[in-house]
VOGU-3710 file (C-alpha; in Angstrom, 3 decimals, decimal comma):
1> xxxxxxxxxx> 0,100/0,046/-0,045  1,457/3,374/-0,950  1,853/6,061/1,649  2,662/8,833/-0,827  -0,743/10,503/-0,391  -1,060/10,207/3,295  -1,116/13,267/5,384  -0,119/12,233/8,920  3,632/11,400/9,450  4,813/8,888/12,074
11> xxxxxxxxxx> 6,152/11,967/13,908  5,355/15,592/13,462  7,502/17,352/10,737  9,844/19,692/12,668  10,840/21,811/9,640  9,908/22,513/5,996  13,169/21,004/5,054  12,239/17,736/6,806  8,805/17,743/5,212  10,361/18,098/1,608
21> xxxxxxxxxx> 12,886/15,354/2,468  10,161/12,877/3,373  7,449/13,923/0,740  9,803/14,388/-2,350  9,527/16,933/-4,935  8,471/20,566/-3,901  4,803/20,648/-4,946  4,526/24,458/-4,948  7,502/24,874/-7,156  6,143/22,150/-9,624
31> xxxxxxxxxx> 2,751/23,893/-9,666  4,326/27,302/-10,363  5,928/25,672/-13,458  2,555/24,353/-14,638  -0,224/26,529/-16,020  -3,194/27,079/-13,812  -5,386/25,043/-16,106  -3,140/22,058/-15,960  -3,055/22,073/-12,243  -6,716/22,529/-12,157
41> xxxxxxxxxx> -7,371/19,576/-14,438  -5,356/17,385/-12,333  -7,221/18,375/-9,150  -10,555/17,728/-10,848  -9,497/14,390/-12,396  -8,308/13,221/-8,797  -11,986/13,558/-7,636  -10,845/15,411/-4,398  -13,895/16,253/-2,324  -14,073/18,756/0,438
51> xxxxxxxxxx> -13,259/17,420/3,912  -15,159/20,084/5,825  -18,490/18,197/5,771  -20,492/18,745/2,703  -17,951/16,757/0,412  -18,271/19,278/-2,515  -15,892/18,357/-5,450  -12,849/20,677/-4,982  -12,023/20,825/-8,688  -15,638/22,302/-9,571
61> xxxxxxxxxx> -15,343/25,005/-6,838  -11,925/25,980/-7,907  -12,882/26,273/-11,527  -15,861/28,520/-10,634  -13,412/30,809/-8,873  -10,889/30,752/-11,734  -13,589/31,671/-14,216  -15,281/34,290/-11,981  -15,299/37,793/-13,957  -13,993/39,698/-10,746
71> xxxxxxxxxx> -10,272/39,920/-10,860  -9,943/40,381/-7,138  -9,938/36,961/-5,640  -8,927/35,393/-2,286  -7,973/31,958/-1,009  -9,520/31,212/2,453  -8,586/28,281/4,643  -11,305/27,177/7,266  -9,365/26,028/10,288  -12,002/27,033/12,735
81> xxxxxxxxxx> -12,871/23,494/13,613  -15,834/23,293/16,013  -17,999/20,224/15,090  -18,695/18,179/18,140  -16,771/14,926/18,055  -14,066/16,208/15,630  -10,463/17,024/16,225  -8,824/16,011/12,792  -7,885/19,596/11,580  -6,000/20,395/14,721
91> xxxxxxxxxx> -4,298/17,066/14,721  -3,266/17,708/11,037  -1,956/21,122/11,838  0,062/19,840/14,895  1,682/17,095/12,674  1,916/18,521/9,232  0,980/22,195/8,702  3,202/22,399/5,605  0,955/20,435/3,437  -1,960/22,728/4,310
101> xxxxxxxxxx> 0,078/25,855/3,527  1,411/24,301/0,285  -2,263/23,640/-0,747  -3,361/27,121/-0,228  -0,373/28,457/-2,264  -1,116/26,172/-5,172  -4,851/27,177/-5,052  -3,730/30,955/-5,120  -1,697/30,077/-8,294  -4,748/28,377/-9,972
111> xxxxxxxxxx> -7,363/30,917/-9,248  -5,111/34,084/-9,393  -5,725/35,076/-5,718  -4,264/38,348/-4,372  -4,071/37,130/-0,754  -4,524/34,100/1,539  -6,536/34,178/4,843  -6,605/31,452/7,484  -9,488/31,585/9,899  -8,659/29,845/13,066
121> xxxxxxxxxx> -9,878/30,050/16,791  -7,786/32,113/19,041  -7,995/29,283/21,549  -5,952/26,906/19,070  -2,605/28,177/20,327  -0,559/25,169/19,430  -2,000/25,077/15,914  -1,356/28,826/15,454  2,191/28,450/16,454  2,650/25,679/13,856
131> xxxxxxxxxx> 0,963/27,650/11,136  3,168/30,745/11,849  6,260/28,499/11,790  5,173/27,073/8,438  4,374/30,323/6,731  7,610/31,872/7,985  9,668/28,857/6,571  7,892/28,984/3,173  8,428/32,747/2,983  12,139/32,207/3,503
141> xxxxxxxxxx> 12,066/29,548/0,781  10,684/32,089/-1,606  7,329/30,433/-2,181  5,118/33,180/-0,923  6,542/36,104/-2,940  3,829/38,458/-4,025  1,236/37,093/-1,671  -0,035/38,261/1,646  -0,912/35,482/4,104  -3,098/36,466/7,048
151> xxxxxxxxxx> -3,770/34,366/10,117  -6,971/35,775/11,489  -7,914/34,557/15,136  -11,538/34,334/15,932  -13,941/33,345/18,738  -15,037/29,885/19,953  -18,605/30,087/18,550  -19,674/27,033/16,665  -20,898/29,330/13,705  -17,258/30,567/13,079
161> xxxxxxxxxx> -16,832/27,385/11,052  -19,825/28,106/8,652  -18,246/29,597/5,659  -20,403/32,717/5,235  -19,916/33,486/9,045  -16,154/32,831/8,528  -16,009/35,644/5,895  -17,668/37,955/8,436  -14,962/37,163/11,041  -12,133/37,710/8,580
171> xxxxxxxxxx> -13,642/41,176/7,943  -13,488/41,885/11,681  -17,172/41,211/12,515  -19,105/38,610/14,678  -19,592/34,987/13,296  -23,038/35,800/11,759  -23,742/34,066/8,610  -24,504/36,142/5,618  -27,779/35,560/3,481  -28,018/32,293/1,851
181> xxxxxxxxxx> -27,626/33,806/-1,553  -24,290/35,234/-0,758  -21,961/32,250/-0,693  -18,123/33,032/-0,609  -17,628/32,138/-4,315  -20,061/34,885/-5,187  -19,411/37,512/-2,593  -16,140/37,074/-0,783  -13,966/39,418/1,214  -14,275/43,239/1,485
191> xxxxxxxxxx> -16,682/43,243/-1,447  -17,986/46,552/-2,872  -20,907/47,063/-5,195  -18,760/46,854/-8,137  -16,252/44,220/-6,927  -17,726/41,092/-5,196  -14,188/39,789/-4,588  -14,965/36,066/-4,591  -13,167/33,842/-2,153  -12,182/30,077/-2,527
201> xxxxxxxxxx> -13,019/28,671/0,942  -11,820/25,102/1,699  -11,184/23,124/4,881  -7,608/22,591/6,172  -7,777/18,891/5,231  -8,783/19,540/1,692  -5,905/21,872/1,088  -3,617/19,362/2,668  -4,331/16,798/-0,137  -3,506/19,091/-3,022
211> xxxxxxxxxx> 0,414/18,916/-2,828  0,621/15,128/-3,246  -1,902/15,273/-6,160  0,390/17,886/-7,805  3,551/15,665/-7,116  2,107/12,351/-7,998  -0,857/12,874/-10,363  -4,608/12,281/-10,176  -4,283/8,527/-11,126  -2,062/7,826/-8,146
221> xxxxxxxxxx> -4,403/9,591/-5,783  -7,387/7,635/-7,055  -5,800/4,329/-6,048  -6,669/5,155/-2,509  -10,281/5,335/-1,259  -13,368/4,729/-3,326  -14,581/5,934/-6,652  -17,109/8,284/-4,852  -14,473/9,590/-2,336  -10,865/8,977/-3,431
231> xxxxxxxxxx> -7,980/9,347/-1,038  -7,695/9,155/2,747  -9,729/10,593/5,413  -8,864/11,710/8,868  -11,431/10,066/11,274  -11,972/11,321/14,837  -13,348/8,366/17,051  -14,386/9,245/20,532  -16,768/8,290/23,256  -17,278/4,622/24,545
241> xxxxxxxxxx> -14,311/3,100/22,731  -11,001/1,621/24,062  -8,767/3,641/21,791  -10,097/7,167/21,074  -8,022/9,043/18,702  -7,585/10,555/15,236  -6,896/7,911/12,587  -6,003/8,387/8,954  -7,568/5,563/6,958  -8,587/5,119/3,332
251> xxxxxxxxxx> -12,115/6,291/2,548  -14,344/3,414/2,209  -13,352/1,632/5,423  -16,431/0,231/7,006  -17,623/1,737/10,322  -17,475/-1,727/11,932  -13,714/-2,000/11,046  -12,982/1,606/12,086  -14,833/1,244/15,437  -13,787/-2,235/16,272
261> xxxxxxxxxx> -10,356/-2,908/14,793  -8,771/0,621/14,699  -10,434/2,083/17,726  -10,349/-1,095/19,794  -14,116/-1,922/20,080  -16,471/-1,089/22,912  -15,267/-0,890/26,614  -15,036/-4,343/28,332  -18,434/-5,764/29,161  -20,317/-3,225/27,016
271> xxxxxxxxxx> -21,814/-3,168/23,573  -22,160/-0,282/21,134  -25,687/1,182/20,820  -25,171/3,978/18,224  -22,728/6,319/16,716  -23,213/10,092/16,133  -21,513/11,650/13,047  -21,401/15,187/14,435  -24,604/17,162/14,951  -25,546/17,460/11,385
281> xxxxxxxxxx> -26,551/14,015/10,433  -28,946/11,273/11,581  -27,686/9,028/14,453  -26,372/5,660/13,181  -27,653/2,624/15,075  -25,161/-0,180/15,608  -26,814/-2,574/13,145  -25,855/-0,222/10,337  -22,010/-0,365/11,159  -21,081/-2,367/8,102
291> xxxxxxxxxx> -21,637/0,702/5,840  -18,572/2,057/4,101  -17,345/5,313/5,354  -17,531/7,493/2,262  -19,947/10,252/1,259  -22,289/8,307/-0,926  -22,487/5,185/1,246  -23,200/7,241/4,383  -26,086/8,811/2,614  -27,399/5,412/1,680
301> xxxxxxxxxx> -28,217/4,797/5,388  -29,774/8,042/5,797  -26,936/9,750/7,564  -23,684/11,586/6,396  -19,999/11,440/6,508  -19,726/15,108/7,547  -16,276/15,811/8,946  -15,623/12,060/9,611  -15,998/12,557/13,408  -17,899/9,735/15,221
311> xxxxxxxxxx> -18,939/9,556/18,792  -19,743/6,240/20,069  -22,494/5,456/22,659  -22,831/2,152/24,441  -25,562/0,269/26,156  -25,202/2,432/29,199  -26,089/5,735/27,439  -29,604/7,202/27,679  -30,384/8,269/24,020  -32,965/10,727/25,299
321> xxxxxxxxxx> -30,103/12,286/27,253  -27,892/12,390/24,134  -30,679/14,128/22,227  -31,106/16,522/25,067  -27,361/17,488/24,761  -27,534/17,894/21,046  -30,720/20,036/21,007  -29,303/22,449/23,730  -26,033/22,780/21,844  -27,781/23,746/18,605
331> xxxxxxxxxx> -30,131/26,033/20,536  -27,351/27,792/22,300  -25,126/28,100/19,234  -27,886/29,405/17,054  -27,068/33,135/16,244  -30,933/34,176/16,350  -30,610/36,146/12,976  -33,302/33,829/11,802  -35,822/33,758/14,626  -37,552/30,511/13,477
341> xxxxxxxxxx> -34,278/28,704/14,112  -33,798/30,056/17,634  -37,427/29,721/18,545  -37,790/26,123/16,995  -34,643/24,881/18,676  -35,595/26,534/22,000  -38,874/24,652/22,005  -37,045/21,329/21,157  -34,480/21,911/23,914  -36,939/22,840/26,592
351> xxxxxxxxxx> -39,320/20,025/25,672  -36,558/17,394/26,040  -35,574/19,004/29,261  -39,148/18,378/30,752  -38,744/14,541/30,009  -36,409/14,405/32,978  -38,396/16,515/35,378  -41,211/14,487/37,134  -43,274/17,726/37,779  -43,181/18,859/34,061
361> xxxxxxxxxx> -42,972/15,656/32,072  -45,927/15,131/29,853  -47,017/13,130/26,888  -46,632/16,089/24,489  -42,899/16,637/25,318  -41,543/14,616/22,507  -44,019/15,868/19,901  -43,273/19,330/20,855  -39,509/18,671/20,574  -40,052/17,275/17,166
371> xxxxxxxxxx> -42,195/20,160/16,145  -39,707/22,616/17,229  -36,761/20,744/15,607  -38,619/20,433/12,308  -39,883/23,997/12,332  -36,463/25,638/12,830  -35,327/25,836/9,143  -37,383/28,617/7,693  -35,675/31,117/5,321  -32,332/30,158/7,198
381> xxxxxxxxxx> -28,985/31,740/6,355  -27,117/28,703/7,255  -27,370/24,936/7,783  -27,682/24,951/11,584  -31,479/24,767/11,805  -31,538/21,937/9,118  -29,091/19,971/11,266  -31,497/20,287/14,114  -34,386/19,132/11,959  -32,430/16,156/10,994
391> xxxxxxxxxx> -30,434/14,880/14,016  -32,974/15,479/16,784  -35,911/13,577/15,173  -33,361/10,804/14,347  -32,913/9,930/18,033  -36,635/9,494/18,361  -36,987/7,504/15,163  -34,220/4,904/16,184  -34,778/4,775/19,937  -38,474/5,512/20,495
401> xxxxxxxxxx> -38,723/2,871/23,090  -36,229/4,716/25,295  -38,194/7,969/24,947  -41,342/6,058/25,900  -39,604/4,478/28,928  -38,278/7,880/30,029  -41,711/9,515/29,910  -43,016/6,651/32,038  -40,369/7,244/34,705  -39,085/10,848/34,307
411> xxxxxxxxxx> -37,698/10,684/37,808  -35,561/7,568/37,163  -31,848/8,308/37,447  -29,979/8,767/34,148  -26,567/10,069/33,525  -26,541/13,331/31,550  -24,538/13,311/28,296  -22,006/16,045/27,793  -21,786/17,342/24,160  -18,297/16,233/22,712
421> xxxxxxxxxx> -16,891/19,643/22,155  -13,186/18,973/22,278  -10,556/21,571/23,351  -7,461/19,336/23,300  -6,361/15,682/22,552  -3,717/14,300/24,705  -2,189/11,666/22,383  0,025/9,875/24,918  -3,048/8,781/26,839  -5,561/8,876/24,025
431> xxxxxxxxxx> -7,709/11,365/25,912  -9,998/14,004/24,395  -10,397/17,043/26,719  -13,992/18,291/26,757  -14,921/21,909/26,907  -16,453/22,129/30,423  -17,572/25,735/29,776  -20,024/24,748/27,142  -22,580/23,540/29,691  -22,485/26,954/31,147
441> xxxxxxxxxx> -22,880/28,813/27,944  -26,184/30,770/27,549  -28,203/31,137/24,381  -27,019/34,855/24,055  -23,441/33,571/23,937  -22,424/34,766/27,389  -21,654/32,303/30,203  -22,966/31,969/33,710  -19,631/32,601/35,556  -18,386/36,071/35,694
451> xxxxxxxxxx> -17,133/37,366/32,273  -13,630/37,951/33,547  -13,363/34,261/34,114  -14,022/33,396/30,604  -11,188/34,063/28,142  -12,570/35,253/24,926  -11,923/37,296/21,814  -13,060/40,895/22,303  -16,462/41,424/20,550  -17,294/44,278/18,194
461> xxxxxxxxxx> -20,877/44,015/19,228  -23,112/41,698/21,384  -24,649/38,641/19,612  -28,155/38,859/18,295  -30,652/39,914/20,986  -32,680/36,818/22,115  -35,677/39,126/22,816  -36,273/39,522/19,027  -37,550/35,858/18,886  -41,077/35,076/20,131
471> xxxxxxxxxx> -41,648/33,317/23,335  -43,755/30,214/23,618  -45,153/28,822/26,827  -47,433/25,880/27,324  -50,858/26,771/29,093  -53,127/24,261/30,917  -56,196/23,359/29,067  -58,435/25,220/31,645  -56,399/28,447/31,342  -56,645/28,260/27,462
481> xxxxxxxxxx> -60,394/27,764/27,762  -60,851/30,694/30,120  -58,669/33,053/27,976  -60,434/31,927/24,829  -63,728/32,573/26,175  -62,660/36,054/27,389  -61,491/36,893/23,973  -64,719/35,728/22,318  -66,639/37,802/24,834  -64,758/41,053/24,433
491> xxxxxxxxxx> -64,169/40,623/20,738  -60,422/41,206/21,306  -57,525/39,122/19,732  -56,419/36,256/22,052  -52,786/37,559/22,301  -54,052/40,935/23,577  -56,312/39,138/26,209  -53,233/37,087/27,290  -51,058/40,196/27,550  -53,560/42,201/29,565
501> xxxxxxxxxx> -54,255/39,319/31,962  -50,396/38,895/32,563  -50,010/42,591/33,155  -52,794/42,548/35,611  -51,280/39,725/37,413  -48,039/41,373/37,608  -49,523/44,609/38,926  -51,198/42,484/41,769  -54,695/42,860/40,443  -55,523/39,293/41,103
//
């Protein structure tokens, strides 16, 4: 088996010189000797697909930018990794930042870019140091002449990784997604009415595959992986497994082989129940683990490959608790620019919370959670509400018996599930370090503890005001009947009657 297209070395590359010694021909120098069209043809023939989640063919995206009529263009690397259960980009940057930077330089040559921007979270200090080192070494090597390379440090918000929100951060704003009809390849960075300045935005792992394709050719790259997804993938496997970690394997490995042989299988005496592929795809029950891990095959089981991060749950895990954690994460991380998203996910989150409260649990909790999740995507700017409408109902579809049992005994002890948002990976012990602050994060992106205790990037403005969204409360049937009768009697709208009754109650007129 060839290792020429593999990204992760046995030990981290300590210098660009060492990287070149071990990988062979200088890919940037070779690309610069080729015409942009020849490089692009090779990328397209290789079938390289984006590794950030959607799996869009890289060659098609690059060609769109190359043919754009606007002469001012940018290359953007999305290194703002934040998908729960994923650590592969940070692992790559720690081990091999040179392939990522080389890939961006080759992309700049192909599309005729004026500058390169790397969006990365300020909290990724180790990865920032490695990127700065790589950029400095390639500058000394004379490979960045005529190009400006900008490392932009951004906040920890989940939406920083959404490409339209990424553009906003690169321009000095909050991670608020732009309108859906303004993708980066149409409206990029620092656009003006007469100059849209399109940007080629790719994930760090996507760029990292480019140098080996230039060095060795498309046919060589296609010998790895599957026809649908050529090459290797960086898999993050965490949760209830013996050997959590980041593993590079060919695309097309089955989930069963990945989970059992590579990651060591379930903990002693336990059995896998399900795997969660981030928070953007349907949860995968254990009886579907024989599926191949490539983009097309994962869609066949109604899920998705996403960023190839898998969280394993075993037979001790309460799946309603897992759904509760996912719903709260998406509700909290929603930016509230689209009120249907924030409102719907709040309904879903609060309804699932009630399942664990003996005083509030009721038969309509799960239907309300499903209604909230499915109503979230309405005129949405980004994919987050769609994620909620897919992943939250999938828990109920696959594990309805557990939700029924939870409703029957809402006071039964169950262990809360923490959302797998990782802030570090200790390779020596195979330990992913969870972000403990996430549980204390509020829906307005502040934290319960004093602000001074929470390191963060200074904000240019507060996040979207939660008060813009409507508030939904559940009224008892007798209250609804009384208020409805009052509205019919007075001929006033029901919402006015409710508001007047509440104001009177608050004034003590009761």
